[in-house]
C-alpha positions in Angstrom: 94.9 57.9 81.8 95.2 61.1 83.8 91.6 60.9 84.7 92.3 57.7 86.6 95.1 59.2 88.8 95.1 62.0 91.4 97.4 63.7 93.9 96.4 63.6 97.6 97.9 66.3 99.8 98.3 65.5 103.5 99.9 67.6 106.2 101.2 66.8 109.7 103.2 68.4 112.4 105.9 65.7 112.5 108.0 65.0 109.3 109.1 61.7 110.6 105.6 60.6 111.4 104.5 61.7 107.9 107.4 59.6 106.4 106.2 56.5 108.3 102.6 57.2 107.3 103.6 57.5 103.6 105.6 54.2 103.8 102.6 52.4 105.3 100.3 53.6 102.6 102.8 52.5 99.9 103.2 49.1 101.6 99.3 48.8 101.7 99.3 49.7 98.0 96.8 52.6 98.7 99.3 54.9 97.0 102.2 54.4 94.5 104.5 57.0 96.1 104.7 60.1 98.2 106.8 63.3 97.6 107.4 65.0 101.0 108.3 68.5 101.9 109.7 68.4 105.4 109.3 72.1 106.2 106.2 74.2 105.4 104.4 76.8 107.5 100.7 76.6 108.2 98.6 79.6 109.2 95.1 78.7 110.2 92.2 79.3 112.6 91.4 76.5 115.0 89.0 76.7 118.0 88.8 80.5 117.8 92.5 81.2 117.7 94.9 81.9 114.8 97.8 79.5 114.7 101.1 79.8 112.9 102.9 76.5 113.0 105.6 74.5 111.2 104.4 71.4 109.4 105.4 68.9 106.8 103.5 68.0 103.6 103.3 65.0 101.4 101.9 64.7 97.9 100.6 61.1 97.4 100.0 59.7 93.9 97.2 57.1 93.6 94.1 56.0 91.7 91.1 58.4 92.0 89.0 55.3 93.0 91.2 54.8 96.1 90.6 58.3 97.5 87.9 57.2 100.0 90.1 54.5 101.4 93.1 56.9 101.7 90.8 59.4 103.6 89.5 56.6 105.9 93.0 55.2 106.5 94.3 58.7 107.3 91.5 59.2 109.8 92.6 56.0 111.6 96.3 56.8 111.6 96.6 60.6 111.8 97.2 62.3 115.2 95.1 65.4 114.3 91.4 65.6 115.1 90.8 67.0 111.6 93.7 66.2 109.3 94.2 68.0 106.0 93.5 65.4 103.3 92.6 66.9 99.9 92.5 65.1 96.5 93.5 67.1 93.4 92.7 66.0 89.9 95.4 65.7 87.2 94.9 67.2 83.8 97.8 65.4 82.2 101.2 63.9 82.7 103.7 61.4 81.5 101.6 58.4 80.3 104.2 55.9 81.4 104.3 57.4 84.9 100.5 57.4 85.2 100.4 53.8 84.1 103.0 53.0 86.8 100.9 54.7 89.5 97.9 52.5 88.5 100.1 49.3 88.4 101.6 50.0 91.8 98.2 50.5 93.5 95.5 48.0 94.2 91.9 47.9 93.1 89.5 49.6 95.6 87.7 47.4 98.0 84.1 46.5 97.2 81.5 48.6 98.7 83.6 51.8 98.8 81.1 53.7 96.7 84.0 55.2 94.8 
């Protein structure tokens, strides 16, 4: 069951925006839930300069087969030119929770190539 589920990490500069984004993905059944950290600090290089900025982070739980749709939806909704969207595999977990994640998400759309 763990092989069917993953965690997708997404960051953003605005915690309120990230909360609304998470709610939208839950409503669209692309993810079962999101666990948000409202205050993180990101240090990164962008366009030749090093930045040190406050951000927020959410860990989304979903089916691995929905990752391409979550990435595409994030590209549509996210204000960043290149948003952080990374999918992490699970090696185990509470079987009941993993089944719940699958139940609360939809099947991928046809032609996704997932």
